[in-house]
C-alpha positions in Angstrom: 1.0 1.0 -8.7 1.1 -1.5 -11.5 2.7 -4.3 -9.5 0.0 -6.2 -7.7 0.2 -8.1 -4.4 -1.9 -11.2 -4.0 -5.5 -10.3 -4.2 -7.3 -10.0 -0.9 -11.0 -10.6 -0.4 -13.5 -7.7 -0.4 -15.9 -7.7 2.5 -19.2 -6.2 1.3 -21.6 -5.0 4.0 -25.2 -4.1 3.8 -26.0 -0.5 4.6 -26.3 0.5 8.2 -29.6 2.0 9.3 -27.8 5.3 10.1 -26.6 5.4 6.5 -30.0 4.6 4.9 -30.4 8.1 3.5 -26.8 8.3 2.2 -26.4 8.4 -1.6 -23.9 6.6 -3.7 -21.0 4.4 -2.7 -19.3 4.6 0.7 -15.9 2.9 1.3 -14.8 2.0 4.8 -11.1 1.1 5.5 -10.8 -1.6 8.2 -7.1 -2.2 7.4 -3.8 -0.8 8.7 -3.0 0.7 5.3 -3.9 4.1 3.8 -5.8 3.1 0.7 -6.5 4.7 -2.7 -9.6 3.3 -4.4 -10.9 3.3 -7.9 -14.4 2.5 -9.1 -15.9 1.4 -12.3 -19.6 1.6 -13.4 -20.7 -0.6 -16.3 -24.0 -0.1 -18.2 -25.0 -1.4 -21.6 -21.4 -2.4 -22.4 -19.9 1.0 -21.5 -17.6 1.6 -18.6 -16.8 4.8 -16.6 -13.8 4.3 -14.4 -12.5 6.9 -11.9 -10.0 7.3 -9.0 -8.4 7.8 -6.7 -10.4 8.1 -3.5 -8.2 8.2 -0.4 -9.4 6.4 2.7 -7.3 6.3 5.8 -7.4 3.5 8.3 -10.6 3.4 10.4 -12.4 5.9 8.2 -15.4 5.8 5.8 -15.6 8.2 2.8 -17.9 8.7 -0.2 -16.4 7.3 -3.4 -19.5 8.1 -5.5 -21.7 10.9 -4.3 -24.6 10.5 -6.8 -27.1 7.7 -6.2 -26.2 4.4 -7.8 -27.9 3.4 -11.0 -29.9 0.2 -10.4 -29.2 -0.9 -14.0 -25.4 -0.6 -13.7 -22.8 -3.0 -12.3 -20.2 -1.5 -10.0 -16.6 -2.6 -9.5 -13.8 -1.7 -7.1 -10.0 -1.8 -6.9 -7.9 -0.4 -4.1 -4.1 -0.2 -3.5 -2.0 0.7 -0.6 -0.3 4.1 -0.3 3.2 4.5 -1.7 4.1 5.8 1.8 4.1 2.2 3.2 7.3 0.2 3.2 7.4 -3.2 1.7 5.6 -4.6 -1.3 2.4 -2.9 -2.4 -0.9 -4.4 -1.4 -4.0 -4.5 -3.6 -7.6 -5.3 -3.1 -9.5 -6.4 -6.3 -10.8 -9.3 -8.3 -10.6 -10.5 -11.9 -12.3 -7.9 -14.0 -9.8 -5.7 -16.0 -10.4 -2.0 -16.2 -8.0 0.9 -17.1 -6.6 3.3 -14.5 -3.8 5.8 -14.3 -1.2 6.5 -11.6 -2.6 10.0 -11.1 -6.2 11.0 -10.6 -8.3 10.0 -13.6 -11.8 9.7 -15.2 -12.0 7.3 -18.1 -14.7 6.1 -20.4 -14.6 3.2 -22.8 -15.9 -0.3 -23.7 -16.1 -2.6 -20.8 -14.3 -6.0 -20.4 -11.5 -5.5 -22.9 -8.7 -4.5 -20.6 -7.2 -2.6 -23.5 -6.3 1.0 -22.6 -6.5 3.7 -25.2 -4.3 6.3 -23.4 -0.6 5.9 -23.3 -0.3 6.4 -19.5 -3.2 4.1 -18.6 -2.9 0.4 -17.6 -5.3 -2.3 -16.6 -5.7 -3.7 -13.1 -8.2 -6.4 -11.8 -11.3 -4.9 -10.2 -13.8 -6.8 -8.0 -17.5 -6.7 -8.7 -19.7 -5.2 -6.0 -23.1 -6.9 -5.2 -25.1 -3.7 -4.8 -28.5 -5.5 -5.2 -29.8 -2.6 -7.3 -29.8 -0.2 -4.3 -29.2 3.5 -4.6 -26.6 3.5 -1.9 -24.1 1.0 -0.7 -21.3 0.6 1.8 -18.3 -1.6 1.2 -15.7 -2.4 3.9 -12.2 -3.3 2.9 -10.5 -5.7 5.3 -7.1 -7.1 6.0 -7.1 -9.5 8.8 -9.6 -11.0 11.3 -7.4 -9.5 14.0 -8.4 -6.0 12.9 -12.0 -6.5 13.8 -13.2 -2.9 14.0 -12.7 0.5 12.5 -11.4 1.8 15.8 -8.8 -1.0 15.9 -7.9 -0.2 12.2 -7.2 3.4 13.1 -4.8 2.5 15.8 -3.1 -0.1 13.6 -2.9 2.4 10.8 -1.1 5.0 12.9 1.3 2.3 14.2 2.1 1.3 10.6 2.7 4.9 9.4 4.9 5.7 12.4 7.1 2.7 11.5 7.1 3.7 7.8 8.2 7.2 8.8 11.2 5.8 10.6 10.1 5.6 14.3 11.5 2.6 16.1 8.4 0.9 17.7 9.9 -2.6 17.8 11.3 -4.6 20.7 15.0 -3.8 20.1 17.2 -1.3 21.9 16.0 2.3 21.7 12.4 1.4 20.8 9.5 3.7 22.0 5.8 3.1 22.3 3.1 4.4 20.0 1.9 7.1 22.5 5.5 8.5 22.9 6.1 8.3 19.2 2.9 10.3 18.4 3.9 12.8 21.0 7.3 13.3 19.5 5.8 13.4 16.0 3.2 16.1 17.0 6.0 18.2 18.6 8.3 17.9 15.6 5.5 18.8 13.2 4.1 21.5 15.5 0.7 19.8 15.7 -1.5 20.5 18.7 -1.8 17.8 21.4 -5.5 17.3 20.5 -4.8 17.0 16.7 -7.5 15.0 15.0 -6.7 11.5 13.7 -7.2 12.8 10.1 -4.5 15.4 10.7 -2.2 12.8 12.1 -2.7 10.5 9.1 -2.2 13.4 6.6 1.1 14.5 8.3 2.4 10.9 8.8 1.7 9.8 5.3 3.5 12.9 4.0 6.5 12.2 6.2 6.6 8.5 5.4 6.7 9.3 1.6 10.0 11.0 2.3 11.7 7.8 3.5 9.9 5.1 1.5 10.3 4.5 -2.2 8.2 1.9 -4.1 9.8 0.0 -7.0 10.3 2.3 -9.9 10.7 6.1 -9.9 8.4 8.6 -8.1 8.4 12.4 -8.0 7.1 13.8 -4.7 5.9 17.4 -4.4 7.0 19.1 -1.1 6.1 22.6 -2.4 2.9 24.5 -1.7 1.7 24.5 -5.3 1.1 22.0 -8.1 4.3 21.0 -10.0 4.8 19.5 -13.5 7.4 16.8 -13.9 9.1 15.2 -16.9 11.8 12.5 -17.0 14.4 11.4 -19.5 16.1 8.0 -19.7 18.2 5.8 -21.9 16.5 2.5 -22.5 19.8 0.9 -23.8 18.8 1.5 -27.4 17.5 5.0 -27.5 16.9 8.2 -25.5 13.4 8.9 -24.4 11.7 11.8 -22.7 8.2 11.5 -21.1 5.9 14.1 -19.5 4.1 15.9 -18.0 2.9 14.6 -14.7 1.0 17.1 -12.6 1.7 16.5 -8.9 -0.4 18.1 -6.3 1.1 19.5 -3.1 2.1 16.7 -0.7 1.5 14.0 -3.3 3.7 11.7 -5.3 3.5 10.6 -8.9 4.7 7.1 -9.6 6.1 7.8 -13.1 8.0 4.6 -13.7 6.6 1.4 -12.1 9.3 -1.2 -13.0 12.5 -1.6 -11.0 15.0 0.9 -12.2 18.2 -1.0 -11.3 21.3 1.1 -12.0 20.1 3.4 -14.7 20.2 7.2 -14.2 17.0 9.1 -14.5 16.9 12.7 -15.7 14.4 15.0 -14.2 12.8 18.4 -15.0 10.2 20.0 -12.9 8.4 23.2 -13.7 5.8 25.5 -12.1 3.1 26.9 -14.4 1.0 30.1 -14.3 2.1 33.7 -13.8 5.3 32.7 -12.1 6.2 29.9 -14.5 9.8 28.7 -14.1 11.9 25.5 -13.8 12.3 24.3 -10.2 14.5 21.3 -11.2 16.7 21.6 -14.4 20.2 20.6 -15.4 22.9 20.3 -18.1 21.4 17.3 -20.0 19.0 18.4 -22.8 15.9 16.6 -24.0 13.2 17.5 -26.4 9.9 18.4 -24.7 6.5 20.0 -25.6 4.1 22.0 -23.4 1.5 19.2 -23.4 1.8 15.5 -22.6 4.5 13.8 -24.7 6.6 10.7 -25.3 9.6 11.8 -27.5 12.3 9.5 -28.8 15.7 11.0 -29.3 17.4 14.1 -27.9 18.7 15.9 -31.0 17.3 18.4 -33.5 14.5 19.5 -31.2 13.8 22.8 -32.9 13.8 21.2 -36.4 11.3 18.7 -35.1 9.0 21.4 -33.8 9.9 20.7 -30.2 11.4 22.7 -27.3 14.8 21.9 -25.9 15.0 21.8 -22.0 17.6 21.0 -19.5 17.2 18.0 -17.1 19.0 17.3 -13.9 20.7 13.9 -13.2 19.3 11.8 -10.5 21.2 8.6 -9.6 19.2 5.8 -7.9 22.6 4.1 -7.1 21.4 0.6 -7.8 18.1 0.6 -5.8 14.9 -0.8 -7.3 12.8 2.1 -6.1 13.7 5.8 -5.9 11.6 8.9 -4.9 12.8 12.4 -6.0 11.5 15.0 -3.5 11.0 18.5 -4.9 11.0 21.5 -2.7 10.5 25.2 -3.4 14.2 25.6 -4.3 14.7 22.3 -6.2 15.6 18.7 -5.3 15.7 17.9 -1.6 18.0 15.4 0.2 16.6 12.1 1.4 15.0 12.4 4.8 16.8 10.7 7.6 15.4 7.9 9.7 14.0 9.1 13.0 15.8 7.9 16.1 
């Protein structure tokens, strides 16, 4: 997400004795948010930036598997999942590095904050004090009230249930977390002893169907990777942009600014042996088979481009919209769970 919330402090912990033999960088999530983290390693003025590493509440995962370089300086930035309602949250600092909305691995000069690729943008990373060690563990925190990883796991499940539409408040019809999880497992056909990781995966997927961050997102509810392109009228000219590859169960945040009342035109394709358009429509734009930003809709063939039909999606005045794509095309918005 390009819009940043107020920067929160990073809590950096020394390695635990049990992790002494672990290699690389480990991230622990002691917050109520599912987080996506990016790392940057700087050595001799060159930076390698990569992301995103997903860390659910109460979990610790490896962000960098290889041993850390004692001569490099490491940086970290994390953002909350698009599944969460409300404004996005970010954990970072003041060092600008380039990232992308989708998974990325970038190399370039450090410290400029100038991004060479069209779909990359700079966000403020925080420096990690790794003390030249080969392995390091960093814990991202939210509040002193969430004082353990176990507490964070419970708080994270609570937040995702709310994001998915379950009424856990104090008003009429509210239900408790235990009852909500039971209803959710039943509806999703998950076993009663489903692991916390399975619950987080399923809840985040469901919450993505009812939340929409500012801008325009394309969410993949199919079983294979999809490729999305959008068209829009900026007020002065028509533009088409693509392709975003979206993994199953994931969302690509293709426009990060509020979209107000403008219509967005969408085309989604599957590639490979069974290549075909999943979402198409009557409004034609010029496209290519590789990444593109194309101005104008006319004379596609004369310009060496391919003409393709796009479907109309109408956000109806909202600042954020998520288009969900199923095996047969666009899906209706998911209802709030009662």
